[in-house]
N, C-alpha and C positions, 0 to 999 in steps of 0.2 A: 368207100370212104371218100373218094374224090367227088362223087355225086352229092354226098352229104354236105361237103364243104361248099360246093357250088350253090346249093339250096339255102345255105345259112343266111345270106342277106335277105332272102324273101321272107324268112321267119320274122325279121325285124320290120319289114315293110307292111306285111299283111294286117297286123293289128291296127296300125295307123290308117290304112285304107278302109278297113271295116268301120272304124269310128267315124271317119270322114263321110262315108256313105250313109251311115245311120243318122248322123246329126246334121248333115249339110245337103248332100246330093239327093237323098230320098225326100226330105221335106221340101227342097227346091222344086223337084219334079211334081210333087203333089200340089204345091202352091201354083205352079204353072198351069196345072189342070183347072184348079178352082178359080183362076183368074178369068176363065171362060164360062163361068157359071153365075147363077143368081143367088149364090150362097148368102143367106141373111139370117139374122137372129130370130125374126118374126115368122119364119117359114120352116115347116117340117120337112119339106122336100127340096132337093137341089136339082135344078134343070140347067142343061147346057144352053147358053145364050149366044155363043159365038163371040163376035167382036163388039158386042153391045157395051161392055164395060170400058173398052178402050175408046170407043166412040164417045162415051160420056166424059171420059177424061179430057179429050181434045175439044169438047164443046162446052166445058165448064170454065168460065173465066178465072175462077179462083185457082183451079188446078193449073191452068196455063201460067198464071202469075207465080204459083209455087215453083213450077219448072224454071221460069225465068229467074226467080230469086236464087234458086239452087245453083244455077249456072254462074250468076254474078258472084255469089259467095265463093264458089269453087275457084273462079279465075282470080279474084282479088286475094284470097288466102294463099293460093299457089305462088303468085307473084310476091306478095308481101313476106311470107314466111321464108321463101328462098333467098330473096334479096337481103333482107335484114339478117337472116341466119348466116349468110355468107360474109356479110360485112362484119358481124360480131366475131365470126371465126377468124377472119383475117386480123382483126384488131387484137384478139386475145391469143393469137399465135405469136405475137411479138414478145420480146423479152421485157415484160412488165413485172414489177415486184409484186403487184397484187393480182396477177392474172389468174391464179388458182382460186382466189376468193371471188373474183368477178365471174369466173366460169361457173362456180357454184351458185352465185346469185342469179345469173341469167338462166341457168338450167332449172332451178328450183320450181318455177311455176309449172313446168311441163310434168312434174311429178304429181301435182295436185289434180284431182278430178275436175273435169270441165264444169260439172254441176257446182262444185265448191267455188270455182272461179266466177261463175255466172252469178251465184248468190252474193258474192262479195261485190261485184261490179254493179248490181242492181241499184243500191242506194247511191253509189258514186255517180252513176249516169242519170239520175233523176234531174228534173229541171232545177230543183233547189239543192242538188247534190254537190259533191266535192269539186268536180271539174268546173262547173259553172261558177261556183264560189271563188275558186282560184283565179279564173279568168277575170272575174269582177275585181278582185284585189289587185290584179296586174293592170287594170285599166283596159281590159280587152272584152268589155261586156258585149260588144258587137259580134264576137265569136261564139258566145254562149248559144247553145241549141237545146231543143227538146230531143235529146239523143235517142230516147227509146219510144217517143210518141210522135215523132215527125216521120210520116210515111216515106218521104223522099230520101232520108238518110239512115233509117233504122237498120236496113240490111248491111250498110257500110259500117255502122257502129258495131253490130254483132261480129262482122268480119274482123274489125280491129281488135276486139276482145279475144277472138280466136287466135289471131296472129300473136298478140302479146303472150298468150298462154303457151303457145307451141313453139315459138321461135327458138327457144333454148334447146329444144330437141334437135331441130335442124342444124343449129350451131354446132352441137356435139358431133353430128355426122360429118359436117364439113371440116371440123377441126381434126377429126381422125384422118380424113382424106389429106388435109394439108400436111399433117405430121408424117404421112407416109411418103411424101415427095422428097427425094434426096436433095440436100443443099448444094450438091455439086453442080446441078443444072443451073442454079442461080449464080453460082460463082463463075461458071463458064460464060453465062450471058453477060455478067458484069465486066468480065475481061474483054468481051467483044463489043462493049460499049452500049449494050441494050438498056433502054430506059425501064423504069419500074412498070410502066403500062405495058410495054412490049413483053417483059418477063411474065406479067400476069396473063396476057392474052395468048402467048405462045408456049408457056410452060405450065402455069398454074391451072388454067381452065381445061386444057386437054387432059392433063393428068388427074384432074378432079372430076372427070366425067362420070365415073362409077358412083361417087357420092351424090353428084347432081341428079343422076338418073333415079337413085333410090329416093332422094328427097322429093323430087317432082311427083313420083308415083304415089308416095305416102300422102303428100298434101293434096293431090288431085282426088284420090279415092276418099280421103277423109272429108274433103270439101263437098263432094257429091253426096256423101252420106250424112251430112250435117243434120243434127236433131237437137241434142242436149242444150246447146247454146241458145237456140231459138226458143225452145220450150220453157226454159227457166227465165230468160231475160224478158221475153215479150209474149210467149204463148201463141205466137203467130200474129199478134196485133202490131200497131193499132188497127182495128178492123181486121183485114186480111193482108195488110201491107208486108208483113215479114213471113208469111207462110212459105214453107219449103216442102219438098216432097215428103220428108220424114214426118212432119206435123200433119200433113194431109192423110198419110197412112194411119196415123194414130186417130185422127178424127173419124175416118171411115170405119175403123174397127170399133171405136167408141160408140158410134151410131148403130152398130150391128150390121153394117153393110160390108160383110166380110169378103164377098166376091170382088167388090170394087176396090177395097183396100189391098187385096192380094194382087189385083191387076196393076195398081199403082206401084206396088213393091216389085212386081215383075218388070214393069217399065223401067224402074230405077236400076234393077240388076242388068237389064239389056243396055241401058245408057252407059253405065260404068264399064261394061265389057267392051262396047263399041268404041268408047273413047280410050280406055286404058290399054287394051291389047295392041292396037296399031301403034300407039305411042311407045309402048315397051319395045316392040319390034324395031321401030325407027331409032330409038335411043340406043338399043343394043348394037345396031349396025354402025351408028356413029361412034360408039365406044370401041368397037373392033377396028374401025377404019383409023381411028386415032392411034 
């Protein structure tokens, strides 16, 4: 009887582990193997080619640009989503009469699919779209841009759309963290004569570290895996100016170059792991230290 009870938790874990292995671990291992082959649509046989696919990745200027754009997008969205999410959470944690309505308003875009958001923003961001028309009416024609066709700003435009869509979700996580902080800390700090800034840096930020860690990881991984925003808004254009790793993978598979596409996907997986795992360990140590 005692042995049966000790085995009970494993009965709950094994089904999840089996599903995880079948639908993630096993396909990932198979994909890792195929990334070292010349697997193509127009060939009946598959041959092992070693590092040839990875050499092709780093010798292709478009692929290098896609890696660069992916990193830019990830950094910009991590910073933007977390800063604006935290500011919104702090503002809507105050005693405002309309705070519940405002919370719902700011959170609502995160419920919608990024595909829907991108479709909505496509006409808004056109040269003759709503943003440029509004700038013209305000006498700010000099600020009007070709938001989706200017190669120098297109990645930043897509990042801004992603930030607008997701910032409400980060706000909700920060808001939950703020509400879990006891007001007694702030009352004690006020009695000691601490300023609002000192209370924020010495009380709010340290106690908000779990929420900060969660948000940074979610936004970082999401930024490195970006695809839908780029695909719907620009398709990787103009030219190849907004290509990211996700669109390169789609293009490779669409051309029937499955081995190369799998190699790019493997490189993305390794990049996310190399960046995310050390960052998780670092943030966990900071969280424990605080």
